Backbone bond lengths (Angstrom), bond angles and torsions (degrees), N, CA, C in turn:
res aa  C-N    CA-C-N  psi(-1)  N-CA   C-N-CA  omega(-1)  CA-C   N-CA-C  phi
1 M - - - 1.428 - - 1.505 110.72 -
2 E 1.327 115.17 140.70 1.546 120.15 179.15 1.487 108.55 -57.83
3 K 1.306 117.47 139.51 1.435 124.77 176.15 1.609 113.94 -73.07
4 D 1.290 115.27 142.13 1.496 116.31 177.27 1.455 107.82 -94.34
5 A 1.338 118.49 110.50 1.411 125.17 -168.76 1.561 110.82 -62.00
6 L 1.238 116.87 -37.70 1.484 122.40 179.51 1.553 111.55 -67.37
7 W 1.392 114.45 -39.18 1.456 115.64 179.10 1.515 110.76 -72.64
8 E 1.369 116.34 -40.29 1.401 119.34 176.14 1.533 114.86 -58.56
9 K 1.279 114.88 -36.12 1.478 120.92 176.00 1.510 113.81 -60.75
10 G 1.369 113.10 -47.03 1.501 118.28 177.72 1.504 110.33 -66.03
11 A 1.377 117.69 -42.59 1.456 115.91 -178.77 1.495 114.10 -67.48
12 N 1.357 117.23 -37.82 1.378 122.27 174.37 1.575 115.73 -60.00
13 S 1.300 108.16 -41.59 1.497 115.94 175.94 1.458 110.83 -59.16
14 G 1.347 120.94 -45.13 1.514 120.89 176.34 1.488 112.07 -65.85
15 I 1.283 119.68 -33.51 1.505 119.22 -179.60 1.542 107.65 -71.87
16 E 1.352 116.89 -41.21 1.494 117.61 178.00 1.580 110.58 -62.28
17 F 1.272 116.12 -41.86 1.418 118.56 176.18 1.518 113.86 -56.25
18 Q 1.309 115.38 -45.56 1.498 120.21 179.80 1.555 109.75 -65.03
19 N 1.309 118.24 -39.94 1.462 117.56 179.45 1.518 111.15 -68.64
20 K 1.285 120.35 -45.44 1.447 123.64 -178.71 1.512 112.05 -64.73
21 L 1.350 116.53 -37.06 1.423 122.76 -178.63 1.592 105.91 -67.53
22 A 1.333 117.56 -43.30 1.473 122.08 -178.94 1.586 108.29 -64.92
23 D 1.311 118.08 -39.83 1.421 121.20 178.26 1.501 111.99 -60.81
24 L 1.371 114.97 -41.55 1.485 119.42 -176.88 1.558 106.98 -71.64
25 L 1.329 119.46 -43.51 1.420 120.35 -177.50 1.517 113.38 -65.19
26 T 1.373 116.46 -41.47 1.388 116.42 179.10 1.553 118.80 -65.40
27 R 1.416 111.40 -23.30 1.492 117.45 172.54 1.473 109.96 -73.66
28 E 1.377 116.07 -40.58 1.418 117.88 -173.15 1.564 113.11 -87.95
29 I 1.354 118.12 -24.34 1.421 119.25 178.05 1.576 109.10 -131.00
30 P 1.334 119.88 67.17 1.466 123.17 -172.68 1.513 110.89 -54.26
31 K 1.407 119.43 -35.42 1.361 120.15 -173.94 1.535 115.16 -65.25
32 A 1.337 113.28 -17.52 1.360 122.68 -177.71 1.560 116.04 -101.81
33 E 1.258 112.97 14.39 1.481 119.73 -174.40 1.474 114.93 -55.48
34 E 1.334 118.70 -40.66 1.520 119.98 179.76 1.445 108.84 -61.60
35 L 1.282 123.22 -45.07 1.438 126.91 -176.26 1.566 110.57 -66.73
36 I 1.350 113.39 -42.25 1.379 119.79 -176.78 1.542 111.45 -61.32
37 L 1.314 110.95 -41.44 1.573 115.81 -179.46 1.590 108.11 -74.24
38 I 1.250 117.44 -30.69 1.502 118.90 174.97 1.542 109.01 -61.28
39 Q 1.325 115.37 -47.27 1.404 122.91 179.89 1.551 111.89 -62.10
40 R 1.273 114.78 -46.89 1.479 119.16 177.57 1.529 113.64 -61.83
41 D 1.311 118.11 -39.15 1.446 122.29 -179.92 1.504 110.85 -73.94
42 L 1.303 117.53 -31.11 1.510 125.46 -179.59 1.546 105.11 -68.26
43 Q 1.288 118.67 -47.41 1.484 122.04 -172.71 1.548 108.11 -71.02
44 I 1.278 118.20 -42.90 1.490 124.18 177.96 1.544 110.95 -60.90
45 T 1.321 114.91 -42.65 1.439 121.17 174.84 1.492 113.55 -57.80
46 M 1.320 114.96 -46.34 1.452 121.21 177.33 1.546 114.11 -65.01
47 I 1.357 118.47 -34.54 1.408 122.67 171.82 1.491 113.21 -63.41
48 E 1.330 114.08 -42.45 1.475 119.65 179.23 1.479 114.60 -68.30
49 M 1.355 114.56 -32.61 1.474 117.66 174.84 1.498 111.25 -69.74
50 R 1.322 118.01 -35.60 1.450 123.93 -178.42 1.541 106.07 -65.07
51 T 1.295 117.76 -39.04 1.438 121.26 -179.07 1.556 110.89 -65.39
52 E 1.344 113.15 -41.59 1.556 115.39 177.34 1.582 113.83 -64.61
53 E 1.326 110.23 -32.33 1.514 114.74 176.47 1.525 110.03 -71.01
54 Y 1.313 116.56 -38.78 1.512 122.30 -179.67 1.481 106.90 -58.86
55 Y 1.387 120.99 -52.01 1.446 121.62 -176.90 1.478 111.65 -65.25
56 F 1.344 117.37 -35.03 1.524 117.02 -177.37 1.569 105.46 -68.88
57 L 1.249 121.20 -44.81 1.487 121.41 -176.12 1.597 109.17 -68.31
58 R 1.323 117.67 -38.39 1.462 120.31 -179.19 1.506 108.67 -61.43
59 E 1.375 118.98 -33.00 1.397 120.28 -179.87 1.589 116.16 -86.30
60 H 1.326 111.47 -35.73 1.475 115.92 -175.91 1.546 115.24 -102.38
61 I 1.339 119.59 -30.11 1.393 122.53 -175.29 1.622 106.36 -139.69
62 P 1.311 115.64 63.94 1.476 117.26 -171.28 1.526 113.27 -63.03
63 S 1.358 121.10 -17.31 1.397 122.40 -177.62 1.513 111.18 -68.77
64 R 1.363 119.59 -17.09 1.506 123.72 177.09 1.509 111.83 -77.80
65 I 1.327 118.83 -15.25 1.473 120.12 -178.52 1.506 105.33 -99.81
66 I 1.325 112.90 115.17 1.526 122.92 -177.26 1.441 106.14 -108.60
67 R 1.361 120.29 111.94 1.503 122.58 -177.93 1.484 117.04 -102.96
68 N 1.339 115.13 -7.21 1.432 115.55 -175.70 1.550 116.05 -108.42
69 Q 1.321 116.93 23.67 1.414 120.09 -178.86 1.556 111.92 -133.82
70 G 1.368 114.97 29.23 1.431 122.32 173.60 1.543 115.73 91.08
71 W 1.338 114.78 172.50 1.477 121.14 -169.91 1.627 109.89 -65.78
72 S 1.321 113.79 -46.12 1.480 114.20 -173.18 1.499 109.11 -65.89
73 R 1.304 122.84 -38.92 1.418 124.40 -178.74 1.531 109.84 -68.12
74 W 1.356 115.57 -41.06 1.460 122.22 178.84 1.480 110.71 -62.52
75 A 1.351 116.55 -53.85 1.441 124.12 -172.27 1.495 113.40 -70.01
76 N 1.379 116.88 -28.18 1.487 120.96 -178.58 1.537 110.28 -91.57
77 F 1.268 120.05 44.46 1.473 119.68 176.42 1.507 107.64 -70.03
78 E 1.382 111.03 157.94 1.428 121.03 -175.20 1.517 108.01 -88.49
79 C 1.371 114.28 126.86 1.468 121.69 173.51 1.508 107.62 -130.21
80 T 1.292 113.89 104.92 1.493 119.92 -170.83 1.600 110.24 -77.31
81 N 1.360 113.74 169.79 1.403 116.47 172.63 1.457 116.09 -60.69
82 E 1.341 114.79 -34.33 1.473 121.05 172.80 1.502 112.56 -61.20
83 D 1.254 118.43 -43.63 1.467 123.17 -179.41 1.498 108.84 -63.19
84 K 1.387 116.88 -44.97 1.517 121.26 -179.76 1.531 112.66 -61.47
85 E 1.340 113.17 -36.93 1.510 115.13 177.95 1.556 108.93 -66.03
86 K 1.269 115.24 -39.54 1.504 115.50 177.28 1.478 113.75 -61.29
87 I 1.334 114.84 -41.30 1.506 121.17 -176.39 1.631 105.11 -65.77
88 L 1.339 115.55 -44.23 1.427 118.49 179.73 1.546 113.92 -53.68
89 K 1.274 113.99 -39.06 1.471 121.37 178.99 1.436 116.27 -70.42
90 I 1.319 119.19 -27.93 1.473 121.78 -174.05 1.488 115.76 -111.32
91 N 1.279 113.75 -13.87 1.541 120.72 -171.05 1.533 109.07 -123.27
92 E 1.360 115.18 106.66 1.470 119.47 -177.45 1.521 111.20 -66.35
93 R 1.373 113.12 -39.22 1.484 118.04 -175.60 1.547 106.83 -62.90
94 Y 1.382 116.30 -47.63 1.443 116.09 179.80 1.554 113.54 -56.75
95 K 1.371 112.16 -40.47 1.534 114.23 179.75 1.596 109.29 -62.94
96 N 1.303 116.77 -38.13 1.422 119.57 -178.14 1.608 108.30 -67.20
97 L 1.304 114.77 -39.74 1.523 117.17 179.22 1.455 108.65 -67.28
98 E 1.328 122.17 -38.75 1.440 123.30 178.47 1.470 113.10 -59.93
99 N 1.331 118.62 -43.68 1.456 126.71 174.00 1.480 111.38 -60.67
100 K 1.319 118.15 -43.03 1.456 121.83 -179.00 1.501 110.15 -69.49
101 K 1.341 118.49 -38.80 1.468 120.57 174.39 1.514 113.67 -59.86
102 E 1.306 118.91 -45.11 1.423 121.99 177.50 1.589 114.79 -61.44
103 F 1.340 110.11 -39.64 1.461 115.55 178.05 1.554 111.69 -68.87
104 L 1.257 117.50 -36.78 1.465 116.96 179.73 1.534 112.42 -79.13
105 M 1.279 120.55 -28.48 1.451 124.19 176.00 1.540 108.39 -63.14
106 K 1.315 117.61 -41.36 1.389 121.59 -176.68 1.605 110.40 -66.81
107 K 1.380 113.99 -40.33 1.480 120.54 175.16 1.507 113.53 -67.52
108 N 1.308 114.39 -32.07 1.518 118.12 -177.55 1.545 109.15 -76.88
109 Q 1.309 121.37 -45.12 1.496 122.55 -169.87 1.537 105.68 -72.12
110 G 1.378 110.55 127.57 1.444 120.86 175.90 1.559 114.91 78.76
111 H 1.305 115.01 11.87 1.514 119.15 179.64 1.594 111.42 -62.46
112 P 1.212 120.70 134.12 1.452 124.09 -170.36 1.628 112.05 -67.09
113 M 1.326 115.11 -14.95 1.467 115.44 178.84 1.492 118.50 -86.76
114 W 1.328 115.40 -2.51 1.437 119.37 -176.90 1.550 111.82 -61.06
115 P 1.334 118.86 -43.66 1.539 115.96 174.36 1.531 115.62 -52.12
116 L 1.358 115.64 -40.53 1.437 117.30 179.83 1.532 112.04 -66.38
117 I 1.278 118.51 -41.90 1.418 122.68 -177.62 1.582 108.48 -68.50
118 R 1.294 120.34 -39.53 1.410 119.89 176.02 1.467 112.43 -62.59
119 D 1.306 120.53 -34.60 1.465 124.32 -176.51 1.556 107.25 -73.81
120 K 1.342 119.01 -42.01 1.490 122.10 -177.01 1.481 116.35 -79.95
121 F 1.332 116.11 -29.90 1.576 118.63 -171.73 1.491 113.95 -65.34
122 A 1.422 113.40 -28.85 1.485 114.67 -178.03 1.523 110.47 -60.40
123 K 1.319 118.30 -40.05 1.437 120.48 179.50 1.532 112.86 -78.07
124 I 1.353 114.45 -36.78 1.534 116.73 -177.21 1.526 107.29 -65.27
125 G 1.315 118.03 -37.05 1.429 122.63 -176.03 1.537 114.05 -65.02
126 K 1.330 117.19 -11.00 1.465 123.31 178.87 1.539 113.83 -103.55
127 T 1.382 116.17 -1.61 1.428 120.72 -176.22 1.547 108.00 -76.81
128 P 1.395 117.22 155.46 1.424 122.46 174.10 1.522 112.23 -58.53
129 E 1.295 118.06 -38.78 1.490 120.40 -177.58 1.505 109.65 -65.85
130 Y 1.263 117.58 -42.61 1.458 116.52 175.92 1.414 115.94 -64.82
131 Q 1.347 113.90 -43.68 1.503 120.67 177.77 1.503 112.26 -55.82
132 E 1.302 118.08 -40.76 1.467 123.08 176.85 1.517 110.94 -61.94
133 I 1.311 113.62 -50.30 1.532 116.47 178.71 1.531 111.25 -55.18
134 E 1.399 114.30 -47.90 1.467 117.98 -179.27 1.542 112.68 -61.59
135 K 1.344 111.22 -37.99 1.529 118.83 -179.00 1.490 112.88 -60.65
136 R 1.320 115.08 -39.05 1.524 121.84 -177.44 1.485 112.15 -60.89
137 V 1.387 114.42 -46.60 1.427 115.39 -179.11 1.543 110.14 -72.52
138 R 1.295 121.98 -35.10 1.447 125.94 173.08 1.539 112.31 -50.76
139 V 1.372 111.55 -51.17 1.461 119.13 -172.46 1.555 109.24 -65.77
140 T 1.341 113.65 -39.08 1.460 117.61 177.83 1.522 112.44 -64.31
141 L 1.363 117.43 -44.91 1.459 121.01 179.25 1.501 110.95 -65.66
142 E 1.300 118.70 -32.87 1.445 120.58 -178.66 1.504 107.73 -72.72
143 D 1.346 118.97 -37.78 1.440 121.84 177.22 1.511 112.37 -63.49
144 I 1.346 117.07 -39.63 1.450 122.98 171.85 1.486 111.86 -60.19
145 D 1.293 115.40 -46.59 1.475 121.95 -179.03 1.510 111.05 -59.09
146 I 1.278 115.27 -45.02 1.490 118.81 175.51 1.439 116.13 -61.76
147 K 1.277 118.61 -39.21 1.409 124.48 176.50 1.579 111.41 -63.81
148 L 1.292 113.15 -41.80 1.484 118.09 178.69 1.471 115.34 -65.52
149 N 1.414 113.23 -35.20 1.412 120.60 177.04 1.552 116.81 -91.23
150 N 1.353 110.51 -2.11 1.528 120.89 174.83 1.564 112.14 73.98
151 S 1.334 116.87 -28.44 1.527 115.10 -175.76 1.508 113.49 -139.81
152 H 1.348 119.29 -28.18 1.475 117.10 -174.21 1.575 108.61 -147.47
153 S 1.337 113.61 164.23 1.393 119.99 -177.58 1.489 111.99 -102.80
154 Q 1.299 117.40 136.59 1.543 120.19 174.77 1.492 110.83 -83.58
155 F 1.255 122.52 -1.01 1.433 124.79 -179.30 1.519 115.25 -68.86
156 G 1.304 115.78 -33.39 1.420 119.51 -179.02 1.550 109.97 75.86
157 M 1.227 121.38 31.26 1.448 123.51 -171.63 1.567 108.35 -84.94
158 S 1.251 117.74 66.86 1.490 120.33 176.66 1.496 108.22 -87.53
159 E 1.364 113.84 174.16 1.416 118.91 -177.04 1.521 112.72 -59.32
160 T 1.346 114.12 -26.52 1.459 118.57 -174.49 1.528 109.62 -89.93
161 S 1.374 119.90 -0.90 1.453 118.73 -179.06 1.448 109.75 -69.88
162 K 1.352 116.80 154.27 1.408 124.88 176.25 1.563 108.42 -125.23
163 T 1.256 115.80 149.74 1.485 119.69 -179.09 1.585 106.29 -144.43
164 Y 1.369 110.70 157.36 1.469 114.36 161.59 1.580 105.74 -147.39
165 F 1.266 110.78 159.57 1.466 120.36 178.99 1.521 102.22 -132.53
166 Y 1.376 113.46 137.75 1.486 114.86 179.23 1.585 106.30 -152.88
167 F 1.319 114.73 143.98 1.420 113.64 179.96 1.529 109.20 -138.00
168 D 1.319 113.53 153.95 1.492 123.14 -175.22 1.433 107.15 -144.01
169 E 1.294 118.23 175.39 1.424 128.97 -179.49 1.593 109.35 -49.39
170 Y 1.333 117.53 -39.96 1.397 120.22 -171.02 1.509 112.84 -98.64
171 G 1.287 117.47 -1.33 1.558 115.03 174.63 1.548 110.05 156.47
172 F 1.302 109.97 -178.74 1.485 122.21 179.30 1.535 110.56 -108.89
173 V 1.380 111.91 144.42 1.384 119.87 172.61 1.504 112.10 -122.29
174 Y 1.338 116.11 127.15 1.560 119.23 177.35 1.458 106.13 -126.97
175 W 1.363 114.22 130.27 1.455 119.69 -177.46 1.521 109.52 -128.17
176 I 1.329 115.56 138.64 1.524 122.03 -178.93 1.549 104.20 -128.61
177 A 1.323 114.59 128.51 1.532 118.84 174.88 1.544 108.86 -124.74
178 E 1.198 115.80 138.79 1.475 124.93 174.53 1.526 104.98 -113.44
179 G 1.297 116.48 97.25 1.480 120.22 -176.31 1.557 109.85 63.97
180 E 1.350 116.34 -150.29 1.431 122.63 -178.58 1.518 114.77 -89.27
181 W 1.281 115.02 -13.69 1.501 118.03 -165.89 1.509 117.73 -102.34
182 K 1.311 117.39 -21.33 1.435 123.46 -171.40 1.597 111.15 -123.11
183 H 1.247 115.18 116.91 1.462 120.54 -172.72 1.559 108.33 -133.71
184 N 1.304 114.49 130.61 1.490 120.96 -178.51 1.555 108.15 -125.86
185 W 1.326 119.65 137.91 1.399 118.89 173.54 1.589 108.71 -125.25
186 L 1.329 113.65 145.09 1.510 120.34 168.10 1.504 106.12 -118.83
187 L 1.258 117.06 123.72 1.486 120.75 174.34 1.482 107.60 -116.90
188 K 1.312 112.28 123.51 1.567 120.58 -176.55 1.457 107.52 -117.05
189 P 1.363 115.90 95.34 1.490 113.36 -175.92 1.531 113.21 -80.36
190 N 1.374 113.51 154.43 1.482 121.04 175.02 1.528 109.44 -101.22
191 I 1.319 113.29 5.49 1.452 118.12 178.63 1.536 111.37 -134.87
192 N 1.312 121.15 173.09 1.401 120.63 175.99 1.477 110.27 -91.39
193 F 1.361 119.24 134.28 1.386 126.76 167.76 1.550 114.97 -94.57
194 K 1.354 115.96 132.82 1.471 118.11 173.72 1.526 106.59 -68.46
195 F 1.283 118.74 -42.96 1.503 117.98 -178.03 1.474 102.25 -162.91
196 I 1.434 114.39 160.03 1.408 125.88 177.20 1.452 112.20 -138.68
197 Q 1.273 124.62 131.83 1.454 130.08 172.72 1.458 108.94 -118.02
198 V 1.355 117.95 145.19 1.442 126.04 164.64 1.495 105.13 -110.55
199 V 1.306 114.55 125.15 1.515 120.86 -167.64 1.552 109.52 -129.06
200 L 1.323 118.57 137.21 1.466 124.48 167.39 1.514 109.39 -94.32
201 N 1.283 111.76 121.02 1.524 117.26 -174.98 1.511 107.17 -116.13
202 D 1.448 118.44 135.54 1.406 121.03 177.96 1.486 114.57 -100.50
203 E 1.388 121.45 -174.75 1.387 124.77 -173.40 1.548 109.59 -65.20
204 D 1.302 118.50 -24.24 1.436 122.21 -178.87 1.470 113.51 -95.47
205 N 1.323 114.70 11.02 1.542 121.89 179.56 1.512 108.75 67.82
206 N 1.198 121.88 21.62 1.498 122.66 166.37 1.486 107.93 -73.18
207 E 1.331 116.49 134.29 1.433 118.78 -177.84 1.509 113.67 -120.24
208 E 1.316 115.39 133.89 1.495 120.26 173.15 1.513 110.35 -117.69
209 V 1.340 111.24 120.44 1.420 118.47 -176.43 1.513 110.90 -74.85
210 M 1.310 121.43 121.23 1.445 124.25 -175.91 1.545 108.00 -99.82
211 I 1.328 116.66 -33.75 1.466 118.55 178.26 1.508 106.73 -139.28
212 D 1.294 119.86 137.10 1.435 126.40 -178.30 1.478 109.75 -143.89
213 T 1.335 118.85 110.76 1.452 118.92 -175.27 1.534 108.03 -157.00
214 E 1.318 114.62 162.17 1.399 126.87 175.76 1.514 108.63 -94.47
215 I 1.321 114.72 132.30 1.507 121.13 -178.81 1.582 107.93 -115.99
216 M 1.306 114.59 132.50 1.461 118.78 -177.10 1.559 110.77 -129.21
217 N 1.333 113.11 148.61 1.452 117.31 168.01 1.543 118.35 62.25
218 H 1.377 116.39 37.12 1.378 123.61 173.84 1.504 110.51 57.76
219 S 1.367 118.64 39.75 1.466 124.71 -177.27 1.529 107.76 -75.98
220 P 1.357 118.54 137.42 1.460 117.15 169.70 1.508 111.70 -62.28
221 I 1.337 116.82 146.75 1.417 123.76 -177.13 1.501 108.60 -116.39
222 W 1.318 116.05 114.29 1.464 118.46 177.51 1.560 107.36 -102.47
223 F 1.324 118.99 142.80 1.456 121.09 165.74 1.432 108.65 -161.65
224 G 1.332 116.96 164.16 1.424 120.86 -179.90 1.534 114.37 -149.65
225 F 1.279 116.10 156.59 1.476 121.17 171.67 1.532 112.01 -124.48
226 R 1.300 114.25 147.84 1.444 124.81 178.10 1.609 106.02 -118.01
227 F 1.319 111.99 114.23 1.511 115.52 176.32 1.524 105.70 -107.12
228 G 1.378 115.54 145.04 1.491 116.23 -177.55 1.459 112.86 -154.01
229 Q 1.327 112.00 179.94 1.409 119.38 175.89 1.532 112.97 -77.54
230 P 1.319 124.42 161.58 1.419 127.01 178.04 1.443 109.64 -57.03
231 Q 1.366 115.64 143.73 1.432 121.49 -179.41 1.557 112.43 -112.46
232 L 1.257 114.55 148.88 1.472 121.01 -172.76 1.529 108.37 -82.03
233 T 1.359 119.39 131.99 1.408 125.34 168.35 1.518 107.97 -115.25
234 G 1.374 116.45 99.01 1.481 118.47 -169.76 1.496 107.12 66.91
235 S 1.283 117.39 -125.32 1.471 121.22 -176.99 1.528 111.72 -104.03
236 K 1.304 117.26 9.48 1.493 124.77 -179.82 1.522 112.00 -113.26
237 I 1.359 113.20 150.29 1.448 118.62 172.29 1.487 107.64 -87.51
238 N 1.326 115.41 133.35 1.450 120.47 -176.96 1.535 105.81 -104.89
239 P 1.440 112.25 106.61 1.536 112.16 -176.18 1.536 113.62 -66.83
240 H 1.259 119.44 -16.22 1.402 122.96 179.35 1.542 112.50 -65.89
241 L 1.333 112.09 -19.13 1.500 114.95 -177.35 1.536 110.32 -104.44
242 S 1.333 120.78 26.88 1.430 124.20 175.83 1.582 107.22 -63.67
243 I 1.343 118.40 -38.75 1.457 119.19 158.29 1.421 111.29 -103.79
244 P 1.306 121.42 99.82 1.480 128.99 -168.41 1.423 111.95 -59.92
245 F 1.336 121.86 -38.16 1.537 120.17 174.62 1.490 107.27 -168.80
246 S 1.260 115.38 159.87 1.486 124.07 161.15 1.521 111.12 -124.01
247 Y 1.310 115.31 159.17 1.460 117.59 176.68 1.467 108.02 -143.82
248 S 1.305 114.94 162.67 1.409 118.14 178.71 1.562 111.45 -139.49
249 R 1.378 114.50 150.18 1.401 120.62 171.26 1.593 101.63 -126.01
250 I 1.243 117.56 111.95 1.475 124.10 -171.85 1.442 109.86 -106.28
251 G 1.415 116.30 131.09 1.371 120.80 176.03 1.571 112.64 57.38
252 Y 1.271 116.51 -142.00 1.466 119.07 -179.25 1.501 112.60 -98.79
253 K 1.335 118.55 1.81 1.435 124.18 -177.25 1.518 111.49 -120.75
254 P 1.360 120.06 95.54 1.416 120.12 -176.70 1.542 111.29 -59.13
255 I 1.284 116.88 136.08 1.517 121.77 179.81 1.497 109.62 -121.71
256 G 1.319 115.45 149.73 1.429 119.64 -171.13 1.536 112.63 -88.17
257 V 1.307 113.47 75.25 1.497 116.63 -179.59 1.513 107.63 -107.76
258 F 1.343 116.59 115.50 1.449 126.07 -179.30 1.580 104.89 -127.41
259 R 1.254 113.14 105.13 1.519 112.12 -178.03 1.590 109.01 -129.63
260 S 1.357 114.86 134.64 1.502 118.16 173.06 1.430 105.36 -93.71
261 A 1.378 113.43 147.74 1.440 126.98 -179.54 1.497 113.24 -96.76
262 D 1.283 121.86 125.68 1.443 123.22 177.43 1.561 109.10 -80.74
263 I 1.262 122.06 98.29 1.415 125.85 -177.58 1.433 113.29 -124.46
264 K 1.352 116.06 161.25 1.466 118.96 175.66 1.487 112.04 -88.67
265 G 1.358 117.11 160.30 1.450 116.18 -179.77 1.495 112.16 103.14
266 L 1.252 117.26 133.01 1.475 120.29 -176.79 1.532 111.58 -87.52
267 R 1.359 119.99 -15.49 1.455 116.80 173.25 1.551 108.48 -153.21
268 T 1.300 114.17 158.59 1.422 125.77 177.96 1.583 106.55 -80.28
269 L 1.256 118.83 120.05 1.447 124.13 176.10 1.550 112.45 -86.47
270 K 1.359 113.87 -46.78 1.450 114.07 -169.43 1.538 107.69 -156.49
271 V 1.324 120.94 140.96 1.448 123.43 168.94 1.468 106.34 -124.45
272 V 1.319 114.83 128.84 1.459 125.00 -175.03 1.480 109.83 -120.58
273 C 1.328 120.38 112.24 1.490 119.85 -178.89 1.509 109.99 -94.90
274 N 1.343 113.17 141.70 1.463 121.73 178.66 1.534 107.91 -71.91
275 E 1.319 122.09 111.29 1.417 121.69 -173.46 1.549 111.16 -75.73
276 H 1.266 119.23 -4.41 1.484 117.49 179.38 1.519 107.72 -140.77
277 P 1.359 119.16 64.94 1.490 122.43 176.97 1.469 112.25 -74.12
278 I 1.267 119.61 98.61 1.544 120.30 -176.52 1.497 111.41 -77.14
279 I 1.365 112.14 122.81 1.464 120.75 172.09 1.495 104.48 -80.31
280 D 1.324 119.84 110.08 1.455 119.86 177.21 1.514 110.69 -139.75
281 K 1.253 120.90 -154.13 1.500 123.46 -170.54 1.600 108.28 -91.46
282 S 1.317 118.75 -0.62 1.479 122.00 -175.82 1.507 111.60 -68.09
283 G 1.308 114.75 -28.10 1.497 118.84 179.02 1.522 118.63 84.47
284 K 1.411 112.93 2.40 1.432 117.74 178.95 1.517 110.77 -148.50
285 T 1.355 118.39 129.28 1.413 119.19 179.22 1.507 107.75 -134.02
286 I 1.342 116.76 141.12 1.485 122.00 177.13 1.456 106.55 -90.65
287 L 1.421 116.57 119.16 1.481 119.63 -179.97 1.520 107.81 -92.64
288 A 1.385 119.92 -34.79 1.411 119.97 -174.88 1.508 108.24 -163.52
289 T 1.364 114.22 155.60 1.483 123.85 170.05 1.523 110.93 -111.55
290 I 1.257 121.17 145.24 1.441 126.62 178.00 1.513 110.23 -126.55
291 T 1.315 113.89 130.71 1.442 118.74 175.45 1.520 110.49 -112.16
292 T 1.298 116.90 131.45 1.493 122.88 178.08 1.421 107.52 -124.32
293 E 1.371 116.10 172.05 1.469 119.80 179.39 1.587 107.34 -152.98
294 D 1.317 114.81 153.75 1.397 122.38 160.72 1.542 111.04 -123.67
295 S 1.292 117.91 -162.10 1.490 119.70 -179.72 1.517 114.18 -66.96
296 K 1.303 115.64 -18.67 1.440 120.08 -176.26 1.481 118.77 -110.54
297 S 1.315 117.83 -34.63 1.446 123.31 -168.32 1.561 110.83 -147.51
298 K 1.413 109.04 167.39 1.418 118.53 174.31 1.513 105.43 -114.23
299 Y 1.306 119.05 153.91 1.386 126.34 -179.95 1.471 112.72 -138.28
300 Q 1.349 113.74 145.34 1.424 119.16 -179.16 1.471 115.07 -122.09
301 Y 1.417 117.80 134.64 1.421 125.22 179.39 1.491 107.60 -121.37
302 K 1.399 112.65 159.06 1.441 115.06 170.18 1.573 109.52 -128.57
303 V 1.323 113.12 146.63 1.468 117.10 172.53 1.539 105.83 -99.85
304 L 1.319 115.30 119.38 1.435 122.48 -173.87 1.537 108.86 -111.29
305 L 1.336 112.85 145.25 1.475 120.81 169.24 1.540 102.16 -108.84
306 I 1.385 111.09 119.82 1.472 116.43 179.46 1.520 109.55 -119.54
307 Y 1.289 121.16 130.66 1.411 122.64 -167.04 1.533 111.16 -151.73
308 E 1.285 115.95 162.13 1.486 123.09 170.47 1.476 107.73 -132.51
309 T 1.335 116.31 132.03 1.454 124.03 179.64 1.496 109.11 -92.70
310 E 1.383 115.78 155.82 1.456 118.49 172.69 1.496 110.41 -77.37
């Protein structure tokens, strides 16, 4: 089958990122070289498997490949367990990659060097060399996004955008923020989750579930929040719209979840994202805190990732 140049560009960009990140980490944390190379090989293997899935669907179920709604919609195509079983039967390379992935995952999980990497990565992630590596892949994906949209990028990668990338034994976290109001997360697990919820938690520990879904087969998890100023309803300010909406794209199959959050405060003062949200066995991660206010008081909320691993 003829190669898709745009897809190959994106996949190669991801592989280049993993290679350059591994080179940087092995220089900075030589004691952890074995684990760093395991992580590199695991991520590259998963990229290559995704490519095999892409070409299978393009040939057999082309309706799953959406090219005119931007990079995230295009890249997050749905590949079901049934699809993967079919690919395993007809594609020897995919079968070998599956075996390699399972082997690397076993070596990765519980590796004794993880505490050292966690400790060092926080500083490494702020270095100019790392920032340049991360910027290269961002620019490439934004260019692909523009081509898929013909005129503009949905990434929101303006000069004021902020990002972080963090990885841990259980997966990768990638965050993009455009100013204070627009936040997107990509969680790429190295393990299976039984379920994941994204929850808005207030000062009294009341929880409102914004996203509730089952995640299977190490699928990337995309979701986003939009925080904003109070909106007018007729001539009155409606405090329930201080967060006007949230939306999610879960796994490879975008779902139409649009939920408003009932919060106190007439406006959003500040959104602070946790730059190192560790996905571990604790089952709860703070992704962000939100501060709102009205004429009398300030209020704080947390965006929590709640999950259970297999």
